[in-house]
C-alpha positions in Angstrom: 56.0 66.8 9.7 55.9 68.8 6.5 59.6 68.4 5.9 59.3 64.6 6.4 56.4 64.4 4.1 58.3 66.4 1.4 61.4 64.3 1.9 59.3 61.1 1.4 57.7 62.5 -1.8 61.2 63.4 -3.1 62.4 59.8 -2.5 59.4 58.3 -4.2 59.7 60.6 -7.2 63.4 60.1 -7.7 63.4 56.3 -7.2 60.0 55.0 -8.2 58.5 57.5 -10.7 61.4 58.8 -12.7 62.1 56.4 -15.6 65.9 57.1 -15.5 66.2 56.1 -11.8 68.3 53.2 -10.7 65.3 51.1 -9.8 63.9 51.5 -13.3 67.1 51.3 -15.4 68.3 48.1 -13.7 64.9 46.5 -14.1 64.2 46.3 -10.3 60.7 47.8 -10.8 60.0 45.5 -13.7 61.1 42.5 -11.6 58.7 43.4 -8.9 55.9 43.7 -11.5 56.7 40.4 -13.2 57.7 38.4 -10.1 61.1 37.2 -11.4 64.5 38.8 -11.8 64.7 40.6 -15.1 65.9 43.6 -17.0 63.7 46.6 -17.7 62.6 44.9 -21.0 61.7 41.6 -19.2 64.8 39.5 -20.1 65.7 37.1 -17.4 68.8 37.6 -15.2 70.3 35.7 -12.3 69.0 36.6 -8.8 72.4 38.2 -8.0 73.3 41.8 -7.3 73.4 44.1 -10.3 77.2 44.7 -10.1 78.0 41.0 -10.8 75.2 40.8 -13.4 76.7 43.6 -15.3 80.2 42.0 -15.2 78.8 38.7 -16.5 76.7 40.5 -19.2 79.9 42.2 -20.5 82.4 39.4 -20.2 80.8 36.1 -20.8 81.1 35.0 -24.4 80.2 32.2 -26.8 83.5 30.4 -26.4 82.7 29.5 -22.8 81.1 26.4 -21.2 79.3 27.0 -18.0 78.0 24.8 -15.2 75.5 25.9 -12.5 74.5 24.4 -9.2 70.9 25.7 -8.9 68.9 26.4 -12.0 66.3 29.1 -12.7 66.0 32.3 -14.6 69.8 32.5 -14.5 69.9 29.5 -16.9 68.1 31.5 -19.6 70.5 34.5 -19.0 73.6 32.3 -19.2 72.4 30.5 -22.3 72.2 33.8 -24.2 75.8 34.6 -23.4 77.9 31.4 -23.5 78.3 28.3 -25.7 76.5 25.9 -23.5 75.0 25.6 -20.0 74.7 22.6 -17.8 72.6 23.0 -14.7 71.7 20.7 -11.8 68.5 21.2 -9.7 67.5 19.6 -6.5 63.9 20.9 -6.3 61.7 18.5 -8.3 58.8 20.9 -8.6 61.0 23.7 -9.8 62.8 21.3 -12.2 59.5 20.2 -13.7 58.5 23.8 -14.1 61.4 24.9 -16.2 62.8 21.7 -17.8 60.8 22.2 -21.0 61.5 25.9 -21.1 65.3 25.9 -21.3 66.8 26.8 -24.7 68.6 24.2 -26.9 72.1 25.0 -25.6 71.1 24.4 -22.0 70.9 21.0 -20.3 69.0 20.6 -17.0 69.4 17.6 -14.7 67.6 16.7 -11.5 69.4 15.3 -8.5 68.0 14.8 -5.1 69.5 17.0 -2.3 72.3 15.2 -0.4 75.6 15.9 1.2 78.8 14.9 -0.5 76.8 12.7 -2.8 75.5 12.7 -6.4 74.4 16.3 -6.3 77.8 17.9 -5.9 79.4 15.3 -8.2 77.1 16.1 -11.1 79.7 18.5 -12.4 82.1 15.6 -13.0 79.7 13.4 -15.1 80.4 15.1 -18.4 84.1 14.3 -18.8 84.8 17.9 -19.8 86.1 21.0 -18.2 84.1 24.2 -17.5 85.2 27.7 -17.8 82.6 29.1 -15.3 81.0 27.2 -12.4 78.2 29.0 -10.6 77.6 27.8 -7.0 74.1 28.8 -6.0 72.5 25.7 -4.7 72.9 23.1 -1.9 75.9 21.5 -0.3 78.1 24.4 -1.4 81.4 23.2 0.3 81.3 19.9 -1.6 80.2 21.7 -4.7 83.3 23.9 -4.5 85.6 20.9 -4.0 84.2 19.1 -7.0 84.0 22.2 -9.2 87.7 23.0 -8.7 88.6 19.6 -10.2 86.8 20.2 -13.5 87.6 23.8 -13.9 89.6 24.8 -17.1 92.8 26.7 -16.7 91.1 30.0 -17.4 88.1 29.0 -15.3 86.4 31.1 -12.6 83.9 30.1 -9.8 81.0 32.3 -8.8 79.8 31.9 -5.3 76.5 33.7 -4.5 75.4 34.9 -1.1 79.1 34.7 -0.1 78.6 37.1 2.9 76.6 34.6 4.8 78.5 33.2 7.7 77.9 29.6 6.7 79.6 30.2 3.3 82.8 31.8 4.6 84.4 28.4 4.9 83.5 27.7 1.3 85.3 30.8 0.1 88.2 30.2 2.4 88.7 26.7 0.8 89.0 28.2 -2.7 91.5 30.8 -1.5 93.7 28.0 0.0 93.5 26.4 -3.4 95.0 29.5 -5.1 92.0 31.5 -6.0 91.6 35.2 -5.3 88.3 36.7 -4.4 86.5 39.6 -6.0 83.6 40.6 -3.7 80.8 42.4 -5.4 78.1 43.9 -3.2 74.8 45.6 -4.1 71.1 45.4 -4.6 69.5 42.6 -6.4 66.2 42.2 -8.2 63.1 42.4 -5.9 65.3 42.7 -2.8 65.7 45.6 -0.5 69.2 45.1 1.1 72.8 44.7 -0.1 73.8 41.2 -1.1 77.3 39.8 -1.9 78.5 37.6 -4.7 82.1 36.6 -5.0 84.0 35.8 -8.2 86.9 33.4 -7.4 89.7 33.7 -10.1 93.2 33.0 -11.0 95.6 34.6 -13.5 94.6 34.7 -17.1 91.0 33.9 -16.4 88.2 34.0 -18.9 86.6 37.1 -17.4 89.8 39.1 -17.7 89.9 40.1 -14.0 
């Protein structure tokens, strides 16, 4: 019993108390305190695992245009890093909560949840191509189909929660269309288990993968 107690105290000390621990340095502890995904200084991040957040932090730049299915704290993160962000949201309460908080280079649109309808086709309404499309909302298969048609030559698609069985077919569709998957697994803010995000890319992509 004493050994188990000492082991427990060691774990608590190394992960929760030491300021240089992974949970502190990534902002996991701060995210739990504040109730939203953030860095240790409180800056918003996507609710994705830290491996993919780090890649995006390092490789997104102000020459890129980004579209996201599913808005949120990620919208603030992307707006700091890219030229402009367009986001579509299906949850009216959430849309109303953040619509007046997004920065000037971010545009947020509300579309009711549907299947193979207006929601997934929002990405085609702007008569422009996007360098990054993030799929983290509803109707993901149809969002993938529509996203591929407006992706720039150097564009990438980011599919969150890609390890879920119901999204395997979504990733498989992109692979058939010539994309290669980079699976990134790890802990994400406020969570306790490993989660996967997949970056789908082609040669000469904007993330230099």
